[in-house]
C-alpha positions as CSV (number, residue, x, y, z in Angstrom):
1,M,136.9,-64.9,7.3
2,I,140.6,-64.3,6.9
3,N,141.9,-64.6,3.5
4,F,144.8,-67.0,3.3
5,D,147.0,-67.7,0.4
6,D,146.9,-71.4,-0.6
7,N,150.6,-71.6,0.0
8,F,150.0,-70.9,3.7
9,F,148.6,-74.4,4.2
10,L,151.6,-76.2,2.7
11,G,153.9,-78.0,5.1
12,E,157.2,-76.2,5.8
13,V,160.3,-76.0,7.9
14,R,160.9,-73.2,10.2
15,K,163.7,-73.1,12.7
16,D,164.6,-76.7,11.8
17,F,161.0,-77.8,12.9
18,Y,158.6,-79.3,10.3
19,I,155.1,-77.7,10.5
20,E,152.5,-80.1,9.1
21,P,149.8,-78.9,6.7
22,M,147.2,-79.7,9.4
23,M,148.9,-77.7,11.9
24,K,148.7,-74.8,9.5
25,R,145.0,-75.3,9.4
26,V,144.9,-75.3,13.2
27,W,146.8,-72.0,13.1
28,A,144.3,-70.6,10.7
29,A,141.4,-71.7,12.9
30,Q,143.1,-70.1,15.8
31,M,143.3,-66.8,14.1
32,E,139.6,-67.0,13.1
33,V,138.8,-67.5,16.7
34,L,141.0,-64.5,17.7
35,Q,139.2,-62.4,15.1
36,V,135.9,-63.1,16.8
37,I,137.3,-62.1,20.1
38,D,138.8,-58.9,18.5
39,E,135.4,-57.9,17.1
40,I,133.8,-58.2,20.6
41,C,136.7,-56.2,22.1
42,K,136.4,-53.4,19.5
43,K,132.7,-53.3,19.9
44,H,132.9,-52.8,23.7
45,D,136.2,-50.9,23.9
46,I,138.1,-53.7,25.6
47,R,141.9,-53.9,25.3
48,Y,143.8,-57.2,24.9
49,F,147.4,-58.1,24.3
50,A,149.3,-61.0,23.0
51,D,150.6,-63.1,25.9
52,W,152.9,-66.1,26.6
53,G,153.9,-68.0,23.4
54,T,151.8,-65.8,21.2
55,L,153.6,-62.7,22.5
56,L,157.0,-64.4,22.1
57,G,156.1,-65.6,18.5
58,T,154.8,-62.3,17.4
59,V,157.9,-60.3,18.6
60,R,160.6,-62.9,17.7
61,E,159.0,-64.9,14.8
62,G,156.4,-62.5,13.3
63,G,153.7,-65.2,13.9
64,F,153.5,-68.5,15.6
65,I,156.4,-70.2,17.2
66,P,156.9,-73.2,14.8
67,W,156.3,-75.8,17.6
68,D,153.4,-74.1,19.2
69,D,149.8,-75.1,18.8
70,D,147.7,-72.5,20.6
71,M,147.2,-68.8,21.1
72,D,147.2,-66.8,24.3
73,I,146.1,-63.3,25.0
74,A,145.9,-61.2,28.2
75,M,143.7,-58.5,29.5
76,L,144.1,-56.2,32.4
77,R,141.6,-57.2,35.1
78,P,139.0,-54.5,34.5
79,D,138.8,-55.4,30.8
80,Y,138.8,-59.1,31.5
81,T,135.9,-58.8,34.0
82,K,133.9,-56.8,31.4
83,F,134.8,-59.3,28.6
84,I,133.7,-62.4,30.3
85,Q,130.4,-60.9,31.2
86,L,129.7,-60.2,27.5
87,L,130.5,-63.7,26.3
88,S,127.2,-65.4,26.6
89,Q,125.5,-62.7,24.6
90,E,128.2,-61.9,22.0
91,L,129.8,-65.1,20.9
92,P,128.6,-66.4,17.6
93,E,126.4,-69.5,17.4
94,G,128.4,-72.7,18.0
95,F,131.2,-71.0,19.9
96,V,131.6,-71.7,23.6
97,Y,133.7,-70.6,26.5
98,I,135.0,-72.2,29.7
99,N,135.9,-70.7,32.9
100,I,134.9,-71.0,36.6
101,H,131.6,-69.3,36.1
102,N,130.1,-71.9,33.8
103,K,132.2,-75.0,34.6
104,E,132.4,-75.9,38.2
105,M,135.4,-78.3,38.1
106,E,137.4,-75.8,36.2
107,D,140.5,-75.1,38.3
108,S,142.1,-72.1,36.6
109,F,141.0,-68.5,36.7
110,N,141.5,-67.8,33.1
111,T,139.0,-68.2,30.2
112,R,139.1,-70.2,27.1
113,V,137.0,-69.3,24.1
114,L,136.5,-72.1,21.5
115,N,134.9,-72.5,18.1
116,S,133.0,-75.6,19.1
117,A,132.5,-77.9,22.1
118,A,133.8,-80.9,20.1
119,I,135.5,-82.1,17.0
120,R,133.3,-81.5,13.9
121,T,133.7,-82.8,10.4
122,D,130.6,-81.3,8.7
123,E,131.4,-79.2,5.5
124,A,130.0,-75.9,6.9
125,F,132.4,-76.2,9.9
126,L,135.4,-77.2,7.8
127,E,134.8,-74.4,5.3
128,R,134.5,-71.8,8.1
129,F,137.7,-73.0,9.8
130,H,139.9,-73.7,6.8
131,G,139.7,-77.5,6.9
132,C,140.5,-77.8,10.6
133,P,138.0,-80.2,12.3
134,Y,139.2,-79.6,15.9
135,A,137.6,-77.6,18.7
136,I,140.1,-74.7,18.7
137,G,140.4,-72.2,21.5
138,I,142.1,-69.0,22.6
139,D,143.3,-68.8,26.3
140,I,142.6,-65.4,27.9
141,F,144.6,-64.5,31.0
142,P,143.7,-61.8,33.4
143,V,146.5,-59.4,34.5
144,D,146.1,-58.2,38.1
145,Y,147.3,-55.2,40.1
146,V,149.8,-55.7,42.9
147,P,149.1,-53.5,46.0
148,R,151.8,-51.0,46.9
149,E,152.0,-52.1,50.6
150,K,153.8,-55.5,51.2
151,E,151.6,-56.2,54.1
152,D,148.5,-55.9,51.9
153,E,150.2,-58.1,49.2
154,K,151.1,-60.8,51.8
155,L,147.5,-60.9,53.2
156,Q,146.1,-61.2,49.7
157,I,148.5,-64.0,48.8
158,N,147.8,-65.9,52.0
159,L,144.0,-65.6,51.4
160,I,144.4,-66.8,47.7
161,N,146.5,-69.8,48.8
162,L,144.0,-70.7,51.6
163,V,141.1,-70.6,49.2
164,C,142.9,-72.5,46.4
165,M,144.2,-75.2,48.8
166,T,140.7,-75.7,50.2
167,A,139.3,-76.1,46.8
168,Q,141.9,-78.7,46.0
169,M,141.2,-80.6,49.2
170,L,137.5,-80.9,48.2
171,G,138.5,-83.1,45.2
172,A,140.7,-85.4,47.1
173,E,139.5,-89.0,47.7
174,D,141.0,-88.9,51.3
175,A,139.9,-85.3,52.0
176,D,140.2,-84.4,55.7
177,Q,136.7,-83.0,56.3
178,N,137.6,-81.5,59.6
179,Q,140.5,-79.6,58.0
180,I,138.1,-78.4,55.2
181,S,135.6,-77.2,57.8
182,E,138.3,-75.4,59.6
183,N,139.7,-73.7,56.5
184,I,136.2,-72.5,55.5
185,H,135.7,-71.1,59.0
186,K,139.0,-69.2,58.5
187,I,138.1,-67.9,55.1
188,E,134.8,-66.7,56.3
189,E,136.5,-64.9,59.4
190,F,139.2,-63.3,57.3
191,T,137.1,-62.3,54.2
192,G,133.6,-61.7,55.6
193,Y,132.2,-64.0,53.0
194,R,129.5,-66.4,54.1
195,F,129.2,-69.7,52.3
196,H,125.6,-70.9,51.6
197,A,123.8,-73.8,50.2
198,K,122.5,-72.3,47.0
199,N,125.8,-73.2,45.2
200,S,128.4,-75.8,45.8
201,I,131.3,-75.1,48.1
202,L,133.8,-75.6,45.2
203,Y,132.0,-73.1,43.0
204,Q,131.9,-70.5,45.8
205,L,135.6,-71.1,46.6
206,N,136.6,-70.5,42.9
207,I,134.5,-67.4,42.6
208,L,136.0,-66.1,45.9
209,G,139.5,-66.9,44.7
210,E,139.0,-65.0,41.5
211,S,137.6,-62.0,43.5
212,L,140.7,-62.1,45.8
213,C,143.0,-61.9,42.8
214,A,141.1,-58.9,41.6
215,M,141.2,-57.0,45.0
216,Y,143.3,-54.1,43.7
217,G,143.1,-51.6,40.8
218,P,145.4,-49.3,38.8
219,E,145.2,-46.6,41.4
220,D,146.5,-48.9,44.1
221,S,149.4,-50.3,42.3
222,D,152.7,-49.7,40.5
223,Y,153.0,-53.2,39.2
224,V,151.0,-55.9,37.6
225,T,151.2,-59.7,37.8
226,S,149.6,-63.1,37.2
227,M,148.3,-63.1,40.8
228,L,148.0,-66.9,41.0
229,D,151.5,-67.3,39.9
230,L,152.7,-64.6,42.3
231,A,150.9,-66.6,45.1
232,K,152.9,-69.6,44.1
233,D,156.2,-67.7,44.7
234,W,156.9,-66.8,41.1
235,D,158.9,-63.4,41.1
236,Y,156.5,-61.8,38.7
237,Y,156.4,-58.0,38.9
238,C,155.9,-56.1,35.7
239,P,155.7,-52.3,35.8
240,K,152.1,-51.4,35.0
241,E,153.3,-48.9,32.4
242,A,154.2,-52.0,30.2
243,Y,150.4,-52.3,29.5
244,G,150.0,-48.5,29.0
245,E,149.4,-48.9,25.3
246,A,149.5,-51.5,22.6
247,I,152.0,-51.7,19.7
248,M,150.5,-53.5,16.7
249,M,152.8,-56.0,15.1
250,P,152.4,-58.2,12.0
251,F,151.3,-61.8,12.6
252,E,151.7,-64.5,9.9
253,G,151.4,-61.9,7.2
254,V,147.6,-61.9,7.4
255,M,146.7,-59.8,10.6
256,E,148.2,-57.6,13.3
257,M,148.7,-58.5,16.9
258,P,148.5,-56.0,19.8
259,V,151.6,-56.3,21.9
260,P,152.2,-54.4,25.2
261,K,154.6,-51.6,24.7
262,G,156.8,-53.0,27.5
263,Y,157.0,-56.3,25.9
264,E,160.8,-56.7,26.4
265,K,160.5,-56.6,30.2
266,L,157.5,-58.9,30.1
267,L,159.2,-61.5,27.9
268,E,162.3,-61.3,30.1
269,I,160.1,-62.2,33.2
270,K,158.4,-65.0,31.4
271,Y,161.3,-66.5,29.6
272,G,164.6,-65.1,30.6
273,D,166.7,-65.4,27.4
274,W,163.7,-64.9,25.1
275,K,165.7,-64.1,22.0
276,T,167.1,-67.6,21.8
277,P,164.7,-70.3,20.4
278,V,164.2,-73.4,22.5
279,Q,162.5,-76.1,20.6
280,G,159.6,-78.0,22.1
281,V,158.8,-80.0,25.2
282,N,160.2,-83.4,25.9
283,G,161.3,-83.8,22.3
284,H,157.7,-83.7,20.9
285,G,157.6,-80.0,20.2
286,G,154.9,-78.0,21.9
287,V,152.1,-79.6,20.0
288,V,150.9,-82.2,22.5
289,F,147.3,-80.7,22.4
290,F,147.3,-81.1,18.6
291,Y,148.3,-84.7,19.0
292,D,145.5,-85.2,21.6
293,Q,142.9,-83.9,19.2
294,E,144.3,-85.9,16.2
295,E,144.0,-89.1,18.3
296,S,140.4,-88.3,19.2
297,L,139.7,-87.6,15.5
298,R,141.4,-90.8,14.5
299,L,139.3,-92.9,16.8
300,A,136.1,-91.2,15.8
301,L,136.7,-91.7,12.2
302,K,137.7,-95.4,12.6
303,E,134.5,-96.0,14.7
304,R,132.4,-94.6,11.9
305,G,134.3,-96.5,9.2
306,L,135.5,-93.3,7.6
307,S,138.8,-92.6,5.9
308,G,141.3,-90.2,7.5
309,E,143.0,-89.3,4.1
310,R,141.3,-85.8,4.0
311,F,143.0,-85.0,7.4
312,G,146.3,-86.8,6.8
313,I,145.4,-89.5,9.4
314,D,146.0,-93.3,9.2
315,V,142.9,-94.4,11.0
316,D,144.3,-97.8,11.8
317,H,147.4,-96.7,13.5
318,M,148.3,-94.3,16.3
319,R,150.9,-91.6,15.5
320,P,154.3,-92.9,16.9
321,E,155.0,-89.6,18.5
322,Y,151.7,-89.8,20.4
323,E,152.5,-93.3,21.6
324,Q,155.7,-91.9,23.2
325,I,153.7,-89.0,24.7
326,L,151.4,-91.6,26.4
327,K,154.4,-93.5,27.7
328,D,155.8,-90.2,29.1
329,R,152.5,-89.4,30.8
330,E,152.3,-92.9,32.4
331,K,155.8,-92.6,33.6
332,A,155.2,-89.1,35.0
333,A,152.1,-90.3,36.8
334,E,154.1,-93.3,38.3
335,E,156.8,-90.9,39.5
336,A,154.3,-88.5,41.0
337,E,152.5,-91.4,42.8
338,E,155.9,-92.7,44.1
339,S,156.8,-89.2,45.3
340,E,153.5,-88.9,47.2
341,E,154.0,-92.2,48.9
342,A,157.5,-91.2,49.9
C-alpha cells in the first residue's frame, strides 16, 4: 500500500476549487489501482504513460487536476495487446476489468481496471483503499500507428467506421435489418473476415473493429493516434517519437508518473492552450462520476438503515449538485430526442 500522510486526506482548496476529504480518498484509491497496474507492467516489461487529464495534471499540477475524479493511462498498441491478455491471470483477487473481450455491450475499445465490481463497505476493503468505498478504476487507452500512405489510412478509417456504424445499428430499436445484412456482406468482402454463429454479431464486430485499429505497427508509421478518434475526423497525429521514452514526474508527492517525452506536443493536440486551467464541466467540476457513486452509496446505506456519517453523506437527502446534474442530463436527453425528430 502507498503510505499517505494523514494531512493528505483533509479537504483543501486548489485553484479556487474545494476538494472534499472523500475525493482525496478516491484519489488515493485510484493511485492504489495504478500501483497494481504498474506492478504487472514491470513484471512483464510493458510500458505505459500518463494520458488525458492525468497527463495534464502530472505536468501542470504535479498531481490530480483539482476537479478531476479519475486517472487515465495509455499504452502503445503492442504493449496494450500484451497487457490485456495478462489481466485475467495477473489481477489480484477482487479486481476486475472491462473491455470488449469480456463485456459484449461495451462500446469502446479501451480497457478499465477496477478494484471491485461494486461499492463495498466492509472493513478490509475500506482499509485497503484508504476509506474509499467506491469501485475505482483506471482507464487504459491504446495508442495506434498511422500508416504512411494516405490511401492505406483512408481505407483503414472507412472500414473502422463501417464496422462501428453496423455495431451501433444492432442496438437500435428500429434497426434496418436489410442495411445491417448489406453492411456485414461489405465487411466480409473488404476484410476477408467471415462471421459465424459461435459468437454474437456484436461481439465479432467489436473484435474486428479493434483489430482494424491495430492494423499497423511502428515499422509502418511515423505518427501515432487514437485511431477511433482519428476515424471520427479528429486531427490527431502525434509523432511516434513522442512515445520514444518516458520521463518520470512526481505525482501528489507519493509516487512518480511516466510521461511521454513529447508531452508538450501531445497536450497541445488534446487541449490546445493546456497551460491555462479551465475548471470543470457544466459548473459541476469534472467530478460527475464521483457524484454518481456517492448517490449509489447514499441509496444503499439508506436502504440498509445505516448512517452515512463515516462517508460524509446525508442519507436522507440527495446532494444538491447532483440534483442539478440529473436535471442537466434530462434536458440534454430531451434536446437530443428533439434533434433526432427534426
